[in-house]
SEKOLMI-516494 format. One record per residue (C-alpha): y, z, x. Coordinates in pm, whole numbers, plus 32768, in hexadecimal, padded with zeros to 4 digits. Layout:
N
YZX
...
***
This chain:
596
7F9D8BE480D7
7FAC8B3A7F81
80918A1B7F21
800189B17DD3
810889517CD2
801388B37BDE
7EA989197B9E
7D94883E7C23
7D08878D7AF3
7B9787807A9D
7ABD86D1799D
797D860F7967
79ED84DD789F
7AE2842D7982
7BFC84697A79
7D2C83967AD0
7E5983C47BB3
7F7E82E27C00
80E882DC7C6C
816D82C77B04
8110839479D4
8103826978E6
800581B979C0
7F2C82F179CF
7F3B83177855
7ED281AB7826
7DB281D2791A
7D2D82FF785D
7D4F82447714
7C7581277793
7B6D82157815
7B6182B976BF
7B3F81607620
79FD812676E4
7A9280797810
7A1A80AA7973
7AE6811F7A9C
7B2B7FB07AE5
7BBC7F6D798B
7C9480A479A4
7D0F80547B03
7D707EF07AA6
7E297F5F796C
7EDD80667A3B
7F3A7F607B3C
7FD47E7A7A39
80987F99799C
811D7FF67AF4
819B7E8F7B17
82737ED679E7
82EC803B7A1E
831780367B99
83937ED57BE3
844C7F4D7D19
82FB7FB37DAA
82077EA17D42
81D97D677C71
80CB7C757BFB
81287B797D0D
80EE7C7D7E1A
7FBF7CFF7ED8
7EA37DEE7E81
7D8E7E707F63
7C907F597EC4
7B5B801A7F20
7A5680347E0F
791880F87DE0
7829805D7CE4
7733815B7C5C
75D6811E7CE2
763F80127DDD
765A80D57F23
778580D7800C
78E5808E7F8F
796F7F327FC7
7ACB7EA57FFB
7B787DBB7F07
7C737CE27FBE
7D9F7C867EEB
7E707C36801C
7EE57ACE8009
7F0179ED8139
801C792C81DE
806377D7813D
7FF4769381E3
815976468255
819977A382DC
818E77528450
823E77F18576
82D5769F85CC
836F767D8472
83FB77DE846D
847F77D285D2
84E976698604
855775FF84A9
85CF774B841F
864E77E38564
859B792D8532
851B7A1E863B
84937B0E8534
842B7AD883CB
852F7B6B82DC
84D57C968207
85527BE780CD
855C7A808057
8476795C8018
83F97932817E
836F7A94816C
827A7A2E805A
81017A088075
800E799C7F64
80187A9D7E46
7ED57B647E55
7EE37C8C7D69
7E937BDF7C20
7D597B307C99
7CD77C707D3A
7CF47D277BEE
7C487C057B3D
7B237BF77C31
7AF27D6F7C0B
7AFE7D557A8F
7A157C2A7A85
79057CD37B4C
79237E407AE7
79F97E6079AF
79897E9D784B
7ABD7E50777A
7B5E7D067720
7C887C7777DB
7D5F7CAF76A8
7D037E207699
7D5B7E4A7809
7EA97D9377F6
7F207E0A76A1
7FC47F4F771B
808E7E997825
80F57D8A772D
81677E9A763C
82417F4D773D
82D47E0777BC
83297D92765C
83807ED3759F
84167F8176CC
83DD80B6779E
84C881CD7813
856181497954
852B82257A83
866A829F7B2D
85F882027C74
85CA80AF7BCC
872580C17B34
87B781227C86
86FF80077D35
87857F087C3C
88E57F997C58
88DA7F717DD0
887F7E007DB1
893D7D9E7C76
8A607CEF7D23
89767C387E0C
889B7BCA7CE9
89C77B427C2E
8A487A847D5D
89077A0C7E02
87D07A497D2C
883379F07BC6
86C979EC7B50
86B27B5A7BB5
87FE7BAE7B12
877D7B2379C8
86507C1079CB
86D07D4C7A74
88357D5179EF
88137CCA788C
89677C8277F6
8A037CB5794A
89DB7E2F794D
89057F157A20
88077FC0793A
883181387929
872A822E799D
865A82A57878
86B981817798
85AE809C770B
858B7F7277F0
84D87E32778B
845F7D067852
84127C017747
83C67AF07844
82B87BC878E5
822A7C1B778E
82197AA9773B
817D7A5B788E
805C7B48784B
803D7AEF76DB
801579817735
7F0D79DB7838
7E477A96772F
7E6D79817630
7DFA78757723
7CDB79537791
7C687981762A
7C2F780D7601
7AEE785776C0
79CB79157627
794E7A5876BD
79F07B647793
79987AD278E6
79F879717880
7B4879F07806
7B8E7AA0794E
7B3679627A0B
7C21789F7929
7D3879977977
7CF7796C7AEB
7D1977F27AC4
7E58781579F9
7EE878E27B14
7E7078207C44
7E7D76B97BC5
7F1876CC7A6A
8069772B79DA
80AD784F7AC8
807A777F7C01
813E76647B5E
826D77427B1C
826777C87C7F
823B766B7D12
835675DA7C40
844376F37C9D
83FC76E77E11
841B756C7E1C
8594758E7DEF
85F076FA7E33
86C977407F62
873678AB7F54
87D179B8802B
86D47A7980FA
86DC7BB881C5
87947B1382E7
88BB7AAD820E
8861793A8212
87E5785B80F8
868B77D08136
85707726807C
841077B08068
82CD770680D0
81DA77877FC8
815F768B7EC8
8062766C7DB3
7F5A75D87E98
7F6077137F6C
7F1877E07E34
7E0076F97DC6
7D49771C7F11
7D4278997F21
7C79799F7E65
7C367B137E88
7AFB7B7F7F3F
7A0F7CA47F75
79D67D2480D6
79097E3D8171
79E37F6D81A9
7A0980098301
799A81738322
79688299840A
78C083EB83D3
7991852683F1
7938868F839F
783686328298
790185148206
78CF839C8223
7A338319820D
7A6D81AE81A3
7B9A80CD81DE
7BF27F5D81C2
7BCE7E8182F4
7CBD7E408413
7D8E7D588338
7E0E7EA582B3
7E7E7FD58378
7D58809B82EB
7C9980B68435
7DB9818E84B7
7D3682B183E7
7BD28271845E
7C3D826885CA
7CEF83B585A2
7BBD84558503
7AEE83DC8629
7BE584698724
7BE385BB8674
7A7185CD8623
7A1F86CC8734
7B4F87A886FB
7B2388E68632
7C2B887F8536
7BB58985843E
7C1B8A998530
7D7B8A0C8552
7E898A90846C
7ED189688381
803F89D68390
803B8A118507
80C38947862B
7F6E88FA86C4
7EF9884C8587
803B87848560
8047872986D1
7EDD86B386ED
7EF785E985AC
803E85488616
7FC784F28773
7E88845886EA
7F58838585FD
8039830A8717
7F0E828787D5
7E6B81E786A5
7FAF813A8643
7FD580A887A0
7E7D80108770
7ED97F998612
80067EDF8695
7F407E4A87B6
7DEA7DF4872E
7DE57DEC85B0
7DFF7CAC84E5
7D3C7BC48403
7BD37BC18483
7B9C7A7183DA
7C9C79D684C3
7C967AA78601
7BA47B6D86D8
7BDC7CDA867A
7B1E7DDD874F
7AF27EC58627
799F7F52868B
7A2B7FB487DF
7B60804E873D
7A878127865C
798481828762
794E82E787D9
797A829B894B
7AC581EA890E
7B3C830A8834
7AE384008947
7BB7833C8A3F
7CDC83478950
7CAC84BA8907
7CA8850B8A7A
7E08847F8A9B
7E96857E89A5
7F4286A18A53
801187C789DB
814C86F389FB
81C485EF8901
818F8493898A
82B483A4899C
81D982838A0E
8161815E893C
801B811689EE
7EF680698943
7D9980AF89BC
7D0E7FCD8ACA
7C077EDB8A47
7B757DE08B42
7BC57C7C8AE0
7CF27CDE8A0E
7DE97D298B25
7ECE7C128AAF
7EF97CAF895A
7F567DFE89F5
80597D558AD1
80E77C9689A8
81087DD988DF
81CB7E8389F5
82AA7D508A17
82FB7D5988A2
83547EC888BB
843F7E8089DB
850D7D918906
85157E6F87D0
86467F488794
85CC80B2879E
86BA81178687
86657FFB859A
85D180EB849D
8486816B841F
83B680B1831E
84E07FDE82BB
842E7F0281C3
835E7FF98104
83EE8158810E
838D82538005
8486836D8009
85FF83948012
85FA84118179
858782BE81F9
867381A18248
86A3803A81D4
85F880668086
85747F13801D
84307F4F7F67
82FC80247F59
81A5804B7EC3
80DB80F57DB2
7F8281907DB8
7E6081BC7CC2
7D2682927CCD
7C1E828D7BB9
7AC583257B83
79F682E97A4A
78CE8392799F
77D382A07A39
783382EC7BA1
790E81BB7BE3
7A4881F47CB1
7B7C812A7D10
7C8C81687E10
7D9580577E00
7EEC802C7EA0
7FB17F147DF7
80FB7EAB7E91
81E87D897ED1
82AB7CB47DDF
83C87DB07DEA
84F37D647D0E
85DE7D917E37
85297CB37F33
85137B5D7E8D
85AD7AAA7D64
84F97AA27C16
8428796B7BD5
84BB78CF7A95
83DA78FC796A
83027A0A7A0B
83FA7B297A14
838A7BA47B6C
83CA7B4A7CDA
82E77ADA7DF1
82717BC17F07
82FF7BE68066
81C37C488129
81EA7B31822C
82EF7C0682DE
81C87CB48385
81737B7D844F
82037B4185AA
829E79F88615
81F77A13876A
80C9793C87BB
7F7279C0880E
7F727B0E875B
7E7D7B84864D
7FB67BB08576
805D7A6485CD
80D2799C84A0
7FD4788E8450
7F6C77CF8316
7E507877825B
7E6F79BF8319
7E987B128272
7FBB7BE882E8
7F517D398373
7FBA7E038246
80147F758237
7F617F9C80E8
7E42808D8119
7D7081267FFF
7C5B821C8057
7B0182887FDF
7A2083938074
78BD840A8028
78408564808A
76DE85BA80E7
76D586B07FC0
770985937EC8
787F85AE7E95
794B846D7E85
7AC184627EC4
7BC583557E7F
7D23838D7F09
7E5C82E27F88
7FD582CA7F83
80F681D77F94
81CA81E380CD
81B180B781B8
816481298319
8145828E829B
801D824D81B3
7F0582A182A5
7FD183B78342
7FF3847C81FD
7E8D842B819A
7E0B84AD82E7
7EC485F882BE
7E4386178159
7CDA85CB81B7
7CD386B882E0
7D5887D78210
7C66878C80F5
7B36875F81D4
7B76887082D5
7C51897B8237
7BB589B680E2
7CE28940801D
7CA288A27ECC
7D34874D7E7D
7E7C87D17DF4
7EAF88CB7F0D
7E6F87BF8013
7F6C86D97F6B
807587E47F35
806A88788093
8191880A816E
816B86B3820C
81E386018344
81D984A983E6
824B83FD8522
832B82CE8556
82A082A486B5
8216814A8665
828F7FE88631
82F17FD484C3
82317ED283FD
83657E60833E
84A07DAD83A3
854E7DFC848E
84127E8F852E
84C37FBC85C9
843980DD8694
8494824E86B1
83FD82DE87F0
8384844387CE
83F3845B8664
834D8557857D
83CB857B8419
835686C1837F
838D877C823A
845188C2825E
8343899F81C0
828E89C0830B
82C48B1483B0
83F08B2C8495
83098B8185B6
824C8A3A8580
838A896C8587
84038A1886C2
82B489EC8771
82AF8878871C
840A885087B0
8395890688E8
8279880A8904
837986F1890D
836C866B87AA
84B785E38728
84B9869B85DE
855A860484AA
855D870C8399
853286698244
85C986E08100
84D887C88048
83C087207F85
841285BE7FF3
82EF854E80CF
81BE849A8042
814784287EEA
7FD584797F07
7ED8847A7DED
7D6184AF7DE7
7C3384C77D03
7AD785477D57
798285487CB3
787086417D0B
76FB86057CF8
76EC86CE7BB3
77EC85E77B10
791786D37B21
7A51860E7B6D
7B9386927BFE
7CE985F97C2B
7E3F86407CBC
7F8C85937CEE
80C285E57DB5
81DC86A57D0F
82D385F67DF7
83C885247D27
832585BA7BEC
829984677B92
812984557BF3
802084DD7B09
7EAD85277B04
7DFD852B79B1
7C95857E795F
7BAD860D785C
***
């Protein structure tokens, strides 16, 4: 059965894919100008800050997986900032009276991480100057870009609140007091000036690397940090609970943090070595599922049939229970990641899957970690089951409590370099604009818990366990694959379905992306208010009627989505002979793959 609505692209020069056509066009332009995949990805990321401000911003977060030609296994780039020094459970509980961190507002902010991650990547692997990388984003911020309908709608939904409570946001997003119309040219002169000043200060140094280092200093200890510090010293603004509160981030927190490289986690599956970021992300969820399914003859299952959907969903339920019990920042907590990814542990989890949909939330038993399992079940018991799915980072109109989302970038260049990056945070609707910068702070701290003793407990210097989850995979035949999607808790669910269909069912990239998707809400949402939906399975209506009926018979609580509304996947691949391929979702008619 074919679902292709766009042809799979191919070429030998370069391949880019992203969640917005302008970003993809810019990425291709930089490849043609002699830039590497890292130059193109960074330029695309900065353009996405401009054209999709409801989905990401330069004061947000950015994990990436990169493959450097000739340097072996892919590595992770961590652009996930940490909790500020004054972000303690005692402060949030005792002084602020909170039992849960709000999904919006200044207390939801961690150290901005995206910008430094892009700079570290450019410094070490780029070819072009900082000016060349930032110029397209400066142009679109200054001269304007056609405003997406979803951006206009997001601003319209917040306009009254901005005017009453966040005047710095009103000045940027409703210039002249009016909501900008969809399709009209929209400018952000403060953001353009922010980046122009960064470039100008950088160019006081001589040489490409020295200029990038100067830009990093200007951000972490210079005028950017100074503007954020000055604003937060006095700001007391309405947050997601309906109360006015001050933040705890300051310039010293920014000065003490920098982006890092880390070894990626990986498992082997059906000829592929699949790589994900560490347990500070949700990436190991996908790896755990691949391990659980490694002995199943997935290729003999109908990719549109109930057995495939059921096994995938039940594997995800078990991996997410482990995510919410055991994952966290390995620099600050003991994370049993090797046990979680081991074959014997996966076999135990697989043995618990029956022909009936599970309604349990049961993490795997790991000796020495019984307290974490008990704490997870206690948190579930005090969470309202109808609080909503993915409340802080939904992607599609069928999800609830839309507050922000994510973008994604995949790039392959002629030299064999590859990037998979998932920038997010700094959403226009989740924090007020910092005066003089034209963009808001992030709200990633909402993923911490205000309970002591957990790997995800709020603590100074700790990374929140983010949902952001780029992917890279290498096949034994020499193919390399970069892929990913926005979507909060759904990111690794959609990516798993895509990868299984691509690896086992002979679909090309575009067919695997276009085929109907599904995901479960049978997990504790990562975003405020951290809701659960036991047994939930959201599924696109293009599955055969017999499949939907069989899934209901198995006990899944089906939620039939509107057509073409689930997932925003993109992917690029490079074969051993240099042929590159790319694909992007037709859903929302916004994402594009470009290559030549």
